[in-house]
Backbone as a chain_set.jsonl record, in Angstrom:
{"seq": "MGAGVVGISYVSFIIYWTWQKEGWVKDIVKEHFAATIGLPLAGVAAYLLVSVLEYSYGKIEIEIWGLKFKGATGPVILWMLCFFIIAISIKMLW", "coords": {"N": [[235.101, 81.509, 49.729], [234.425, 80.529, 47.29], [234.27, 77.753, 47.804], [232.086, 77.812, 49.468], [230.029, 78.679, 47.741], [229.959, 76.55, 45.907], [229.238, 74.494, 47.701], [226.724, 75.394, 48.622], [225.348, 75.358, 46.197], [225.367, 72.606, 45.606], [223.915, 71.535, 47.844], [221.492, 72.874, 47.392], [220.758, 71.748, 44.921], [220.371, 69.048, 45.66], [218.276, 69.365, 47.522], [216.273, 70.464, 45.883], [215.757, 68.278, 43.974], [214.942, 66.331, 45.794], [212.631, 67.475, 46.94], [211.101, 67.732, 44.762], [209.485, 65.509, 44.336], [207.566, 65.843, 46.283], [204.496, 67.279, 46.426], [203.382, 69.187, 48.107], [205.408, 70.819, 48.981], [206.202, 72.215, 46.709], [203.837, 73.685, 46.352], [203.817, 75.38, 48.594], [206.147, 76.838, 48.103], [205.541, 78.112, 45.733], [203.288, 79.753, 46.558], [204.383, 81.247, 48.618], [206.803, 82.558, 47.791], [208.492, 84.721, 48.277], [208.979, 84.549, 51.009], [210.063, 81.941, 51.459], [212.19, 81.68, 49.69], [213.149, 84.231, 48.976], [213.795, 85.666, 51.462], [215.897, 84.066, 52.752], [217.786, 84.35, 50.701], [218.203, 87.031, 50.817], [219.404, 87.352, 53.278], [221.897, 86.063, 52.726], [222.829, 87.778, 50.62], [223.109, 90.182, 52.086], [225.084, 89.362, 53.875], [227.221, 88.9, 52.084], [227.631, 91.462, 51.057], [228.434, 92.833, 53.345], [230.759, 91.333, 53.964], [232.346, 91.846, 51.687], [232.681, 94.641, 51.856], [234.025, 94.752, 54.362], [236.374, 93.412, 53.669], [237.419, 95.022, 51.661], [237.643, 97.627, 52.795], [238.667, 97.366, 55.36], [238.359, 97.166, 58.939], [235.074, 97.472, 60.171], [233.514, 100.215, 61.486], [230.878, 101.778, 63.145], [228.987, 104.641, 63.75], [226.115, 105.689, 65.223], [223.621, 107.902, 66.159], [225.056, 108.762, 68.324], [225.993, 106.418, 69.398], [228.62, 104.105, 69.421], [229.832, 101.588, 67.492], [232.126, 99.057, 67.512], [234.621, 96.661, 66.584], [233.379, 93.408, 66.633], [230.731, 94.121, 66.655], [230.227, 96.05, 64.744], [230.137, 94.9, 62.003], [227.932, 93.186, 62.493], [225.794, 94.926, 63.093], [225.702, 96.359, 60.668], [225.136, 94.236, 58.971], [222.534, 93.604, 59.889], [221.138, 95.945, 59.335], [221.409, 96.023, 56.502], [220.067, 93.579, 55.835], [217.519, 94.153, 56.832], [216.695, 96.325, 55.193], [216.748, 95.093, 52.6], [214.794, 93.112, 53.011], [212.533, 94.718, 53.544], [212.365, 95.937, 51.011], [211.766, 93.682, 49.447], [209.242, 93.083, 50.52], [207.809, 95.391, 49.762], [207.915, 95.18, 46.966], [206.703, 92.698, 46.403]], "CA": [[233.829, 81.858, 49.206], [234.135, 79.633, 46.19], [233.81, 76.508, 48.339], [230.743, 78.065, 49.963], [229.095, 78.695, 46.549], [229.829, 75.171, 45.42], [228.524, 73.692, 48.671], [225.324, 75.829, 48.574], [224.774, 74.863, 44.912], [225.162, 71.175, 45.704], [222.798, 71.323, 48.724], [220.277, 73.363, 46.661], [220.473, 70.749, 43.889], [219.85, 67.896, 46.357], [216.941, 69.763, 48.031], [215.322, 70.585, 44.71], [215.344, 67.018, 43.462], [214.221, 65.629, 46.849], [211.33, 68.109, 47.113], [210.425, 67.651, 43.469], [208.495, 64.465, 44.444], [206.586, 66.242, 47.302], [203.676, 68.31, 45.874], [203.053, 70.217, 49.075], [206.488, 71.743, 49.096], [206.1, 73.074, 45.548], [202.739, 74.578, 46.566], [204.317, 76.394, 49.586], [207.17, 77.692, 47.436], [204.808, 78.944, 44.753], [202.447, 80.702, 47.229], [205.148, 82.11, 49.508], [208.195, 82.532, 47.287], [209.283, 85.75, 48.911], [209.374, 84.119, 52.337], [210.77, 80.708, 51.418], [213.405, 81.81, 48.809], [213.703, 85.606, 49.018], [214.445, 86.069, 52.68], [217.179, 83.484, 52.886], [218.799, 84.952, 49.747], [218.447, 88.391, 51.323], [220.464, 87.192, 54.296], [223.113, 85.79, 52.014], [223.233, 88.993, 49.989], [223.576, 91.092, 53.153], [226.379, 88.875, 54.391], [228.198, 89.102, 51.054], [227.903, 92.891, 51.044], [229.231, 93.2, 54.58], [232.058, 90.76, 53.832], [233.096, 92.573, 50.67], [233.074, 95.955, 52.438], [235.039, 94.636, 55.411], [237.597, 92.995, 53.011], [237.866, 96.119, 50.887], [237.977, 98.831, 53.534], [239.134, 97.05, 56.69], [237.407, 97.015, 60.062], [233.861, 98.305, 60.068], [233.111, 100.923, 62.743], [229.737, 102.544, 62.863], [228.511, 105.586, 64.826], [224.75, 106.085, 64.988], [222.95, 108.605, 67.195], [225.963, 108.854, 69.457], [226.44, 105.067, 69.788], [229.781, 103.748, 68.588], [229.874, 100.164, 67.301], [233.401, 98.709, 67.012], [234.902, 95.249, 66.756], [232.469, 92.473, 66.07], [229.408, 94.633, 66.547], [230.083, 96.873, 63.569], [229.543, 94.082, 60.923], [226.613, 92.67, 62.858], [224.782, 96.014, 62.914], [225.579, 96.546, 59.246], [224.375, 93.112, 58.361], [221.082, 93.695, 60.254], [220.564, 97.077, 58.498], [221.272, 95.59, 55.088], [219.033, 92.57, 55.711], [216.229, 94.789, 57.047], [216.431, 97.086, 53.984], [216.422, 94.181, 51.582], [213.503, 92.494, 53.454], [211.449, 95.787, 53.317], [212.285, 96.013, 49.542], [211.056, 92.435, 49.015], [207.895, 93.214, 50.911], [207.239, 96.437, 48.945], [207.791, 94.743, 45.545], [205.959, 91.528, 46.331]], "C": [[233.455, 80.888, 48.128], [233.627, 78.289, 46.694], [232.336, 76.672, 48.913], [229.659, 78.028, 48.862], [228.886, 77.287, 46.055], [228.997, 74.309, 46.355], [226.98, 74.057, 48.684], [224.611, 75.325, 47.274], [224.421, 73.426, 45.059], [223.966, 70.924, 46.633], [221.479, 71.755, 48.068], [219.803, 72.379, 45.668], [219.772, 69.521, 44.555], [218.445, 68.183, 46.928], [215.905, 69.823, 46.963], [214.854, 69.259, 44.288], [214.632, 66.166, 44.497], [212.824, 66.134, 46.949], [210.48, 68.047, 45.84], [209.238, 66.587, 43.519], [207.385, 64.901, 45.394], [205.786, 67.466, 46.718], [203.43, 69.49, 46.884], [204.179, 71.244, 49.217], [206.439, 72.786, 47.936], [204.932, 74.09, 45.713], [203.119, 75.782, 47.525], [205.238, 77.39, 48.94], [206.476, 78.627, 46.441], [203.909, 80.021, 45.469], [203.212, 81.665, 48.07], [206.558, 82.193, 49.102], [208.998, 83.515, 47.986], [209.819, 85.378, 50.273], [210.317, 82.9, 52.361], [212.144, 80.828, 50.614], [214.012, 83.175, 49.06], [214.368, 86.003, 50.277], [215.749, 85.384, 52.992], [218.27, 84.084, 51.981], [219.095, 86.423, 50.133], [219.509, 88.366, 52.398], [221.791, 86.86, 53.721], [223.678, 87.01, 51.335], [223.768, 90.066, 50.998], [224.941, 90.691, 53.711], [227.483, 89.087, 53.35], [228.601, 90.559, 50.986], [228.74, 93.254, 52.17], [230.629, 92.562, 54.421], [232.964, 91.438, 52.845], [233.551, 93.96, 51.179], [234.141, 95.802, 53.441], [236.379, 94.243, 54.738], [238.235, 94.225, 52.328], [238.38, 97.282, 51.747], [238.467, 98.568, 54.953], [237.984, 96.939, 57.734], [236.266, 97.946, 59.887], [233.507, 98.911, 61.433], [231.93, 101.878, 62.353], [229.349, 103.386, 64.084], [227.129, 106.048, 64.415], [224.155, 106.668, 66.231], [223.811, 108.575, 68.47], [226.427, 107.541, 69.99], [227.566, 104.653, 68.85], [229.829, 102.174, 68.588], [231.26, 99.797, 66.749], [233.626, 97.214, 67.215], [233.892, 94.404, 65.984], [231.058, 93.078, 65.849], [229.173, 95.494, 65.303], [229.455, 96.073, 62.353], [228.204, 93.572, 61.232], [225.557, 93.754, 62.651], [224.56, 96.293, 61.448], [224.83, 95.544, 58.56], [222.877, 93.228, 58.639], [220.492, 94.825, 59.49], [220.371, 96.732, 57.123], [220.163, 94.533, 54.945], [217.66, 93.246, 55.9], [215.769, 95.604, 55.792], [216.02, 96.196, 52.851], [215.058, 93.511, 51.786], [212.342, 93.486, 53.205], [211.259, 95.942, 51.752], [211.521, 94.824, 48.994], [209.562, 92.598, 49.299], [207.204, 94.307, 50.041], [207.069, 95.945, 47.479], [206.945, 93.468, 45.426], [204.548, 91.814, 46.376]], "O": [[232.305, 80.459, 48.043], [232.69, 77.725, 46.129], [231.511, 75.764, 48.823], [228.579, 77.458, 49.017], [227.753, 76.873, 45.809], [228.171, 73.508, 45.917], [226.108, 73.19, 48.744], [223.445, 74.933, 47.292], [223.317, 73.018, 44.696], [223.069, 70.169, 46.257], [220.469, 71.061, 48.187], [218.599, 72.156, 45.537], [218.744, 69.038, 44.081], [217.545, 67.35, 46.827], [214.798, 69.303, 47.109], [213.641, 69.054, 44.223], [213.791, 65.346, 44.13], [211.89, 65.337, 47.037], [209.274, 68.291, 45.875], [208.202, 66.74, 42.872], [206.296, 64.336, 45.3], [206.352, 68.546, 46.545], [203.293, 70.643, 46.476], [203.925, 72.405, 49.538], [206.599, 73.992, 48.126], [205.043, 75.228, 45.259], [202.796, 76.946, 47.292], [205.153, 78.597, 49.167], [206.818, 79.806, 46.346], [203.818, 81.135, 44.953], [202.774, 82.801, 48.248], [207.456, 81.945, 49.906], [210.15, 83.215, 48.303], [210.909, 85.785, 50.674], [211.243, 82.835, 53.17], [213.1, 80.108, 50.904], [215.209, 83.299, 49.321], [215.426, 86.63, 50.226], [216.667, 86.051, 53.467], [219.421, 84.295, 52.363], [220.147, 86.959, 49.784], [220.394, 89.22, 52.444], [222.789, 87.373, 54.227], [224.875, 87.275, 51.444], [224.763, 90.741, 50.736], [225.809, 91.521, 53.978], [228.601, 89.432, 53.73], [229.787, 90.868, 50.87], [229.729, 93.961, 51.976], [231.616, 93.23, 54.731], [234.162, 91.603, 53.077], [234.686, 94.373, 50.94], [235.092, 96.583, 53.449], [237.429, 94.698, 55.192], [239.445, 94.43, 52.416], [239.432, 97.852, 51.456], [238.666, 99.531, 55.694], [236.831, 96.658, 57.408], [236.452, 99.098, 59.496], [233.239, 98.194, 62.397], [232.0, 102.643, 61.391], [229.373, 102.943, 65.233], [226.968, 106.715, 63.393], [224.166, 106.018, 67.277], [223.29, 108.378, 69.568], [227.193, 107.515, 70.953], [227.473, 104.83, 67.635], [229.862, 101.564, 69.657], [231.569, 100.18, 65.62], [232.878, 96.575, 67.954], [233.601, 94.673, 64.818], [230.302, 92.624, 64.99], [228.034, 95.644, 64.862], [228.443, 96.472, 61.777], [227.361, 93.509, 60.337], [224.509, 93.477, 62.068], [223.425, 96.447, 60.997], [223.999, 95.823, 57.696], [222.051, 92.986, 57.758], [219.371, 94.673, 59.004], [219.338, 97.053, 56.537], [219.386, 94.607, 53.993], [216.724, 92.919, 55.171], [214.601, 95.557, 55.406], [215.032, 96.49, 52.178], [214.277, 93.368, 50.846], [211.29, 93.093, 52.702], [210.133, 96.06, 51.269], [210.677, 95.004, 48.115], [208.721, 92.3, 48.451], [206.062, 94.095, 49.632], [206.087, 96.325, 46.842], [206.49, 93.202, 44.314], [203.73, 90.896, 46.324]]}, "num_chains": 1, "name": "protein.A"}
């Protein structure tokens, strides 16, 4: 995870300084901040939440409305649920 954070920070730094020269990119980010910055960060936050839960409590198994999700589908369904809730929260607050 530490290498991922360092890598993302480096790429973000390079993108920031590259796009700093382009005025149209700054305009898009200012006008649509929630879509350009908020949603990707929501995906990362949902992934980190699912990863921490899976690491802390073991395999994730979900049962919703009689459907059982085991194996790889448990974390995927939980990630989708977390991402959807975070995206709705961004939409409500923006």
